[in-house]
Structures are given as structure tokens and as C-alpha cells.
N, C-alpha and C positions, 0 to 999 in steps of 0.2 A: 842621617839620610831621611828625607821626607818623601812620603808618597803623595803624588798629586791627586786631587779630587776629580773624579770622572762623573759627569752628569749624563744620564740616559733619558732621552725624551720619552714621553708617554706613547707617542705614536709608534715607537719601535717595538712595543710589546703587543702581540696579537693573541688574545686568549683562545681564539678558535683553533689555533694550531695545536694547542694542548688538549682540546676536547675531542674524545674518541667518538662521541655520538654524532650522527648525521643531522645537522641542523637545517637541512634543506626542507623547506615547507612543502606539504603535499598540495596537490591540485584541489582547488575548491569544488570543481565539478565532480571529481572522483569521490570526494567525501560526501557530496550531496547524493550521488547515485547509491553509495553504500547505505547511507541512512534511509533513503527511499526504499531500497530493497528490504532492509530489516523491518521497516515500518509496515510495508505491504505484506510481508510474510506473517508478521504478528497479527495484523488485522484479519488476514485470511484464516488463520488458526482460530482466532476468537469468533469470527462469523460462523465457521464450521461447527464449533462447539455449541454456540447458541442455537444454530439451526437443528443440530442433532438432538440436543437435550431439552430444548424448549419449543421450537417451532414444530418439529415433527410430531411430538405427542399432542400438541394442540390441533394440528391438522387431522390426525387420526381420530381424535375425540369429535371434532366437528363433522367429519365424514360419517362416523358411526351414528351420531345423533341424527344427521340428515337422512341416513338410510332407514333408521328406525321410524322417523317421522313419515317417510314415504311409504313404508310398509304398513304403518298404522292407517294412513289415508287410503291406501289401496284396499285394505281389508274392510274399512268402513264403507267405501264406495261399492265394493262387491256385495256387502250385506244389504245396502240400500237398494242395489239393482235387483237382487234376488227377492227382496220384499215387494218391489214395484211390479215385477213381472207376474206376481200372483194376483195383483189387484188391477193392473192396467193391461189392456189388450195390445196396445201399440205404444212403443217408446220411440220417439224421434231420434235420429242420429245427430249427435253434436259434433260440429266441425269447427276448425280454426282456419281463418283466412290469412294467409301469409304470401306476400309477393304475387297476389292475384290468383293463388291456388288454394283450394280447400283441402285441408288435412283432417281426415276423420279416422277414428279408431277402427271403425267397421271396414274401411277401405284397406287399411294396412294389414289387418289380420286375414288369415286364410282359413277356410272352413276345414274342419277335421275330416279326413278321408273316411268314407263309409267302409263297412266290413267287407263288401265285395271288392272295392278298389284296393284295400289293404291286402286282401288275399291274392289279387292279381299281381300286385307288386312283389310279394314274397314268393309266389309260385309262378315263375316266368315260363316254365315248361308245361304248364297246365296239367301237372300230375294229380293235383287234388281234384280237379274237375273230372279227369278220367277215372280216378278211384271212386268218386261218387256215382258215376254212370255204371261202373262195373258192379258196385254194391247194389244199385237199384235193379240192374238186370239179373243179378244173382237172386235177389229177393223175389222178383217176379217169376223166375224159373222154378225156384223152390216152392212157390205158392201154387202155380198153375200146372206145371208139368212134373210135379214130384212123383206122381203115380205112374209115369211113363217109364219104360225101360228101353235100352238100346236094341233089344231083340225085336221090338215092334217096328223098327226102321229096317226095311229090307236092304237098302243100299248104303247103310251106314258104314259097314266094314270096307266095302269097295272104295267109297269116297274117302274114308280115313286113310286107307293105304295109299291112295293116289296123292292125297295131300302130303303125307310124309315122304313119299318118293319125290314129289316135286320140291319139297323143302331140302331134301338131301342133294338133289341135283343142282339146285340153285346155290347151295353152300359150296359145292365143289367147283362151280363155274365162277362165282364171284368172290369166293374166299378159299384160298388154298393154304393150309397151314405149312406146307413144305416150302412155300416161297420165302418164308422168313429165314430159312436155313440153307438156301441155295444161292450160289454165285455164278454168274456167267463168266466163263473163262475163254470165250472166243469160239470160233468155228472148229468143228472136228476135222482132223487131218485124215487123208486117205481117200481112195477112190469111192469107197462105200459110204462116205459121210453125207453126200448129197446136200452140203451146205447147212446142216443142222447145227444149232447152237449147243455148245458143250457146257453143261452145268455141273457144278461141284457142290456136293452136299456136305455142309460143315459138320453136321452131327455124325455122319458116317466117318468122316476123316478124324474127328475127335475120338470116336470109339476105337478106331484102328490104332491111333497113336497111344491111347491108354493101354491097349492090349500089348503093343510092342514094348512099352516101358515096363509093363508087368512081366513080360517074358524075359526082358533083360535082367530084372531083379531076381526072378526065379532061377535063371540059369547062372547067376553069379557073375555076370559080366560087368555089373555096376557095384 
């Protein structure tokens, strides 16, 4: 018995069917964007490192040297100015003209306040001036009326007593220490009240409450 020969065409075999990997090609745009992002991040990191380790020290060195140069020039100019004012009576003001305006150092600077103005700024209540006047008056009294005594003034005691009495009355009228501890509770009730305002003294009420609490503890009720 003979087996017939079978021929299989080449087009019948598809190797992609036996390949487990996905052979679908990626998008060219997506690949370009990924490469661009990677390159940009790498360039950013390199630029940051260069700026932090190279550019920053160079800028700091440049600024420090510039500041040293300006300080040296300022000190030299100051020394020259101090030498000039000892030999020249008048030194003209030097100005720079920019945009039709003159800019001069003397115009920008303000004069230092005098001792009197500085004292007035610090002492706004004029207590220093009052103290000076009192010291001056005390020194004058000690110098010229030191040998006088109060017994030589016949009306001194009467005037002193009148002034103290006036001071006490003014204190009672314009300043009453009891007003800080009193509260208005309304008009008094009853026919004899005559419309007077009833006031409550907080100090007295507090003392009474303390005494009542003390009595409760002493009697053993608490």
C-alpha cells in the first residue's frame, strides 16, 4: 500500500500565529514624545547641576568683589572729602542729569536731627522739659529762700489747709472709688422710695457671701 505525497503551499504557513509577542508597531509620535521628555528632563538636571555648582559660586565671587571694590572707592572718596574740607572753604555739589532732572547726593540725604529735635521726638509728653524746670526752680529756691521758714508766713497754714480741703472735695466730686464696685439695680420699690436709684455694692455682697460660706463650714453643714 503506498501513501500519496501531499504538498503544502508556503502561503498556508503563517509564522505570526505561533509568535506570542505583539508585533504591532508603536506610534512614531508617542516614541518621539517619550524621547523628548527624557531628553528634556536630562537637560534640566544637567543645567541645574551646572548652575548650582559652577554659576552660583562665580556669581557670589563676582558680587563679593564688586562690593569690596565699592567699599574701597567709598572709603577713598570719604578720605579725600575729609582732606578737602580742611583746605577748601566751599565744595560745590556734584549732580548727575538724567531725563531732564538733576540728581545730587546732597538732595537725597537728610540732615541729622539736632539734639533738641531728638529730645522732642523721644519725650512726647514734655516730661524732660518739666523736670528741667522743676530742677531749676528747686535750685533757685534753695539758693535765695533757704534761710526762710514757714513760720514767717502768717497765712501759710490757712492757705495750705484750704488747698488740701479743696483737693479732697474735688477728688470726692470727680473721682469716687465706690463707683467701681457699685451697680444700678433699678428704682427702689415702696412709697418712701421717691424714685431714687437703688445701687448694689459688690464688695459688701462678696463679704457677706464669704461670711455665709464660712458659717456653713464652721457649723458643719458643708
